[in-house]
N, C-alpha and C positions, 0 to 999 in steps of 0.2 A: 757786822763782824764781831760777834761776842767772844770768840775764842782767839783773838789776836795776841801775838807775842811781840814784845819789844826785844830786838836783838842788837848785838854789836858784832860787826864783821869788818875784817880788814880786807879791803878790795882795792885794786889799782885805780887811782883817781882818773886816769885817762879813760879806762874802760867804763867807769860810771858816767863820766861827762859825755862820752860819745853815745852811750845808750840813752841817757836822758835827753840829749839833743835830738837824737833820732826819734824818740817817742814823743817828745814835746809835752811830757807829763812830769809830775812831781817825782822826786826820788822814790818815795814809797810806792807810787803807782807803777813806776818803771820796774822796780824790783818785783812787785806783785805780778806784773805782766810776764816778766822773764821766767818766774817760777811756774806760772800757769802754762806757758809755752813749753817749758822743759817737761812738766808732768804730762802734757798732751803728747809730746813726741815720744816719751817713754811708753805711754799707753799704746800708741800706734805701732811702735817697734814690737811690743809684746803681742799685739794682735796679729801683726804680719808673721810673727814666728809660729803662730798656730795654723798657718795656711796649709790646707790639705790634711789636717788632723781630725776633722769632723766630717762625718757622713750625714749629709742633709738630704732628706727625702722630699725635695721640693720639685714640683713639676713646673718647668718654665712656662709652658702653655697655660697652665692654671693661673699662674701669676699674671700673665698677659691678659687673660680673660677677666680677671678680677679688677682691672683698672677702669677708672671712669674717664670719659673724654668729653671735651667741650664741643661746640658746634663746628669748630675748625679741625677737629681730630687731635688736638693737643691733650696730653695727659693732665688731669686735674690734680 
């Protein structure tokens, strides 16, 4: 993590304590995880907002034929 920033933030002590207890990690790791989860949820929200906006020329049968299966018929 070469581009790390040291920050000062005023946050509710109970919120931090609960989050850190739930994560079982250090304060830094707890905050990092929370920010990663926030970024992921925003990415998902934006992706879902695009639903139905793209025309995909994908043939479902072609996709099914393109898969590889093991001896028991499970997709690899």
